[in-house]
N, CA, C and O of each residue as an XYZ file, in Angstrom:
360
protein
N       8.293     31.979    -76.294
C       8.746     33.176    -75.656
C       7.536     33.945    -75.114
O       6.547     34.132    -75.823
N       7.619     34.391    -73.845
C       6.534     35.133    -73.201
C       6.738     36.621    -73.349
O       7.864     37.112    -73.417
N       5.624     37.328    -73.397
C       5.668     38.782    -73.460
C       5.119     39.306    -72.137
O       3.910     39.262    -71.911
N       5.991     39.801    -71.263
C       5.598     40.290    -69.937
C       5.545     41.810    -69.906
O       6.131     42.439    -69.025
N       4.854     42.389    -70.853
C       4.738     43.836    -70.931
C       3.620     44.342    -70.035
O       2.567     43.713    -69.930
N       3.845     45.458    -69.400
C       2.794     46.114    -68.625
C       2.153     47.159    -69.540
O       2.824     48.021    -70.107
N       0.842     47.046    -69.659
C       0.108     47.969    -70.521
C      -0.844     48.767    -69.656
O      -1.603     48.202    -68.869
N      -0.804     50.081    -69.803
C      -1.759     50.896    -69.049
C      -2.983     51.114    -69.929
O      -2.875     51.389    -71.124
N      -4.139     50.985    -69.307
C      -5.403     51.188    -70.011
C      -5.996     52.485    -69.492
O      -6.249     52.631    -68.296
N      -6.209     53.406    -70.381
C      -6.713     54.722    -70.001
C      -8.226     54.760    -70.210
O      -8.710     54.757    -71.342
N      -8.958     54.795    -69.106
C     -10.419     54.814    -69.155
C     -10.948     55.963    -68.301
O     -10.231     56.543    -67.485
N     -12.211     56.268    -68.513
C     -12.861     57.322    -67.720
C     -14.310     56.915    -67.503
O     -14.962     56.396    -68.408
N     -14.801     57.152    -66.311
C     -16.175     56.786    -65.969
C     -17.221     57.562    -66.766
O     -18.367     57.125    -66.869
N     -16.843     58.701    -67.327
C     -17.825     59.476    -68.078
C     -18.064     58.879    -69.466
O     -19.003     59.270    -70.159
N     -17.228     57.948    -69.864
C     -17.390     57.280    -71.148
C     -17.060     55.797    -70.961
O     -16.027     55.326    -71.436
N     -17.939     55.060    -70.270
C     -17.644     53.671    -69.921
C     -17.390     52.792    -71.155
O     -18.048     52.918    -72.188
N     -16.418     51.909    -71.001
C     -16.107     50.970    -72.072
C     -15.173     51.516    -73.140
O     -14.765     50.782    -74.040
N     -14.832     52.785    -73.053
C     -13.944     53.386    -74.046
C     -12.545     53.482    -73.459
O     -12.373     53.871    -72.303
N     -11.545     53.126    -74.261
C     -10.141     53.232    -73.850
C      -9.435     54.245    -74.748
O      -9.514     54.160    -75.973
N      -8.755     55.188    -74.139
C      -8.005     56.162    -74.914
C      -6.697     55.525    -75.376
O      -6.117     54.683    -74.691
N      -6.249     55.952    -76.553
C      -5.082     55.322    -77.179
C      -3.774     55.686    -76.499
O      -2.861     54.864    -76.412
N      -3.686     56.908    -76.021
C      -2.436     57.330    -75.371
C      -2.729     58.414    -74.343
O      -3.850     58.909    -74.228
N      -1.702     58.758    -73.613
C      -1.819     59.731    -72.526
C      -2.278     61.100    -73.038
O      -3.036     61.792    -72.359
N      -1.823     61.490    -74.229
C      -2.193     62.799    -74.777
C      -3.687     62.902    -75.057
O      -4.317     63.901    -74.711
N      -4.261     61.867    -75.686
C      -5.694     61.912    -75.983
C      -6.504     61.830    -74.684
O      -7.569     62.434    -74.563
N      -5.984     61.080    -73.730
C      -6.658     60.969    -72.424
C      -6.648     62.322    -71.711
O      -7.670     62.757    -71.178
N      -5.503     62.976    -71.704
C      -5.398     64.292    -71.053
C      -6.283     65.324    -71.752
O      -6.881     66.179    -71.099
N      -6.364     65.240    -73.072
C      -7.246     66.153    -73.819
C      -8.700     65.895    -73.428
O      -9.484     66.831    -73.271
N      -9.049     64.627    -73.273
C     -10.413     64.289    -72.842
C     -10.709     64.891    -71.477
O     -11.795     65.427    -71.258
N      -9.752     64.808    -70.556
C      -9.948     65.341    -69.196
C     -10.270     66.832    -69.215
O     -10.928     67.343    -68.308
N      -9.805     67.524    -70.246
C     -10.058     68.963    -70.365
C     -11.348     69.260    -71.130
O     -11.768     70.414    -71.214
N     -11.972     68.229    -71.683
C     -13.152     68.431    -72.531
C     -14.373     68.856    -71.723
O     -14.446     68.628    -70.516
N     -15.322     69.471    -72.405
C     -16.565     69.908    -71.785
C     -17.359     68.707    -71.270
O     -17.968     68.765    -70.202
N     -17.344     67.623    -72.042
C     -18.068     66.412    -71.636
C     -17.560     65.913    -70.280
O     -18.354     65.610    -69.389
N     -16.244     65.829    -70.130
C     -15.679     65.319    -68.882
C     -15.927     66.287    -67.725
O     -16.280     65.871    -66.621
N     -15.739     67.570    -67.986
C     -15.961     68.563    -66.925
C     -17.416     68.535    -66.465
O     -17.694     68.636    -65.270
N     -18.334     68.400    -67.402
C     -19.751     68.311    -67.070
C     -20.017     67.070    -66.227
O     -20.767     67.123    -65.253
N     -19.403     65.960    -66.605
C     -19.541     64.713    -65.843
C     -19.045     64.901    -64.405
O     -19.705     64.481    -63.455
N     -17.880     65.535    -64.255
C     -17.321     65.741    -62.910
C     -18.211     66.646    -62.068
O     -18.396     66.394    -60.877
N     -18.761     67.693    -62.670
C     -19.655     68.603    -61.939
C     -20.896     67.846    -61.479
O     -21.317     67.979    -60.329
N     -21.484     67.050    -62.375
C     -22.674     66.271    -62.009
C     -22.362     65.260    -60.913
O     -23.172     65.042    -60.013
N     -21.194     64.650    -60.993
C     -20.779     63.676    -59.973
C     -20.634     64.366    -58.610
O     -21.087     63.844    -57.591
N     -20.004     65.532    -58.605
C     -19.853     66.293    -57.358
C     -21.207     66.690    -56.790
O     -21.425     66.599    -55.582
N     -22.119     67.130    -57.654
C     -23.456     67.519    -57.200
C     -24.182     66.343    -56.564
O     -24.832     66.499    -55.530
N     -24.075     65.157    -57.179
C     -24.699     63.964    -56.603
C     -24.108     63.662    -55.222
O     -24.835     63.347    -54.280
N     -22.778     63.763    -55.118
C     -22.120     63.507    -53.834
C     -22.555     64.524    -52.784
O     -22.785     64.163    -51.630
N     -22.672     65.797    -53.177
C     -23.128     66.838    -52.246
C     -24.552     66.546    -51.771
O     -24.856     66.675    -50.585
N     -25.420     66.154    -52.707
C     -26.804     65.848    -52.339
C     -26.870     64.675    -51.368
O     -27.652     64.687    -50.418
N     -26.045     63.665    -51.612
C     -25.997     62.513    -50.704
C     -25.535     62.964    -49.327
O     -26.121     62.577    -48.316
N     -24.484     63.782    -49.283
C     -23.981     64.280    -47.998
C     -24.999     65.160    -47.287
O     -25.150     65.083    -46.067
N     -25.692     65.991    -48.047
C     -26.726     66.847    -47.451
C     -27.820     65.984    -46.839
O     -28.290     66.257    -45.734
N     -28.226     64.939    -47.562
C     -29.265     64.045    -47.034
C     -28.790     63.338    -45.769
O     -29.559     63.201    -44.818
N     -27.544     62.890    -45.743
C     -27.002     62.231    -44.550
C     -26.986     63.190    -43.364
O     -27.337     62.817    -42.245
N     -26.576     64.427    -43.621
C     -26.540     65.439    -42.556
C     -27.953     65.746    -42.072
O     -28.183     65.893    -40.872
N     -28.908     65.844    -43.013
C     -30.299     66.118    -42.653
C     -30.856     64.994    -41.784
O     -31.545     65.256    -40.798
N     -30.564     63.755    -42.140
C     -31.023     62.612    -41.349
C     -30.414     62.662    -39.952
O     -31.116     62.447    -38.964
N     -29.124     62.940    -39.861
C     -28.466     63.030    -38.553
C     -29.052     64.176    -37.732
O     -29.267     64.032    -36.528
N     -29.311     65.314    -38.381
C     -29.918     66.463    -37.710
C     -31.282     66.088    -37.133
O     -31.593     66.413    -35.987
N     -32.091     65.400    -37.939
C     -33.423     64.999    -37.480
C     -33.340     64.024    -36.314
O     -34.143     64.100    -35.383
N     -32.379     63.111    -36.357
C     -32.189     62.177    -35.242
C     -31.825     62.932    -33.965
O     -32.365     62.656    -32.894
N     -30.905     63.887    -34.092
C     -30.478     64.667    -32.925
C     -31.613     65.541    -32.396
O     -31.768     65.707    -31.186
N     -32.396     66.091    -33.304
C     -33.536     66.915    -32.907
C     -34.545     66.075    -32.114
O     -35.058     66.521    -31.088
N     -34.825     64.864    -32.592
C     -35.741     63.963    -31.900
C     -35.182     63.570    -30.537
O     -35.898     63.569    -29.536
N     -33.895     63.236    -30.512
C     -33.264     62.869    -29.241
C     -33.317     64.038    -28.255
O     -33.553     63.839    -27.064
N     -33.100     65.239    -28.748
C     -33.154     66.432    -27.901
C     -34.557     66.602    -27.317
O     -34.710     66.903    -26.133
N     -35.579     66.408    -28.152
C     -36.961     66.532    -27.670
C     -37.258     65.480    -26.603
O     -37.916     65.768    -25.603
N     -36.772     64.266    -26.821
C     -37.007     63.196    -25.857
C     -36.299     63.491    -24.536
O     -36.849     63.255    -23.461
N     -35.078     64.007    -24.627
C     -34.338     64.343    -23.406
C     -34.992     65.499    -22.659
O     -35.035     65.492    -21.429
N     -35.501     66.490    -23.383
C     -36.207     67.604    -22.742
C     -37.443     67.107    -22.007
O     -37.718     67.503    -20.874
N     -38.185     66.224    -22.685
C     -39.391     65.672    -22.072
C     -39.044     64.870    -20.819
O     -39.720     64.968    -19.795
N     -37.992     64.087    -20.919
C     -37.536     63.305    -19.772
C     -37.129     64.233    -18.619
O     -37.461     63.982    -17.461
N     -36.414     65.294    -18.952
C     -35.979     66.255    -17.947
C     -37.182     66.931    -17.293
O     -37.235     67.046    -16.069
N     -38.137     67.374    -18.090
C     -39.321     68.052    -17.545
C     -40.140     67.114    -16.672
O     -40.620     67.506    -15.608
N     -40.299     65.867    -17.127
C     -41.027     64.894    -16.309
C     -40.301     64.615    -15.008
O     -40.924     64.452    -13.959
N     -38.988     64.561    -15.083
C     -38.179     64.332    -13.884
C     -38.304     65.509    -12.917
O     -38.408     65.310    -11.707
N     -38.294     66.731    -13.449
C     -38.435     67.927    -12.611
C     -39.808     67.954    -11.941
O     -39.916     68.308    -10.767
N     -40.854     67.584    -12.677
C     -42.202     67.542    -12.101
C     -42.271     66.498    -10.985
O     -42.869     66.718     -9.932
N     -41.638     65.355    -11.257
C     -41.614     64.298    -10.247
C     -40.912     64.770     -8.984
O     -41.367     64.500     -7.872
N     -39.816     65.466     -9.159
C     -39.076     65.992     -8.002
C     -39.921     66.986     -7.215
O     -39.915     66.973     -5.984
N     -40.652     67.854     -7.930
C     -41.515     68.824     -7.246
C     -42.598     68.101     -6.453
O     -42.897     68.482     -5.321
N     -43.183     67.066     -7.036
C     -44.227     66.302     -6.339
C     -43.662     65.619     -5.092
O     -44.306     65.587     -4.043
N     -42.462     65.079     -5.220
C     -41.827     64.430     -4.067
C     -41.535     65.437     -2.956
O     -41.717     65.135     -1.776
N     -41.085     66.629     -3.332
C     -40.804     67.671     -2.336
C     -42.094     68.081     -1.620
O     -42.099     68.279     -0.405
N     -43.185     68.207     -2.377
C     -44.466     68.565     -1.773
C     -44.911     67.484     -0.779
O     -45.383     67.788      0.316
N     -44.752     66.235     -1.177
C     -45.112     65.131     -0.291
C     -44.254     65.151      0.963
O     -44.760     64.923      2.062
N     -42.982     65.417      0.815
C     -42.067     65.486      1.941
C     -42.480     66.624      2.883
O     -42.469     66.459      4.103
N     -42.837     67.762      2.319
C     -43.267     68.895      3.125
C     -44.551     68.581      3.905
O     -44.722     69.021      5.041
N     -45.435     67.824      3.286
C     -46.668     67.441      3.950
C     -46.384     66.511      5.125
O     -47.046     66.583      6.160
N     -45.417     65.659      4.959
C     -45.076     64.696      6.034
C     -44.438     65.418      7.210
O     -44.707     65.109      8.370
N     -43.585     66.388      6.889
C     -42.880     67.124      7.952
C     -43.746     68.128      8.556
O     -43.323     68.842      9.466
């Protein structure tokens, strides 16, 4: 005879390898200081990662902006030189 029971395993990343016996003890753990501290630290790590990603993107855009400004200024100088040459010819 086979036993086809579905068993839920209650685990939490703040205490790896530990399984809570039932939903009540698991829910009590979720309210514990240890778990709340774990969640706060996890959020802080995620925020720091996001801040770093945003900072990297900002720096890329800043560099691209500088390159485009330089390109624009060089193009404007080139146009002025061409106009001067044209005026000399005419």
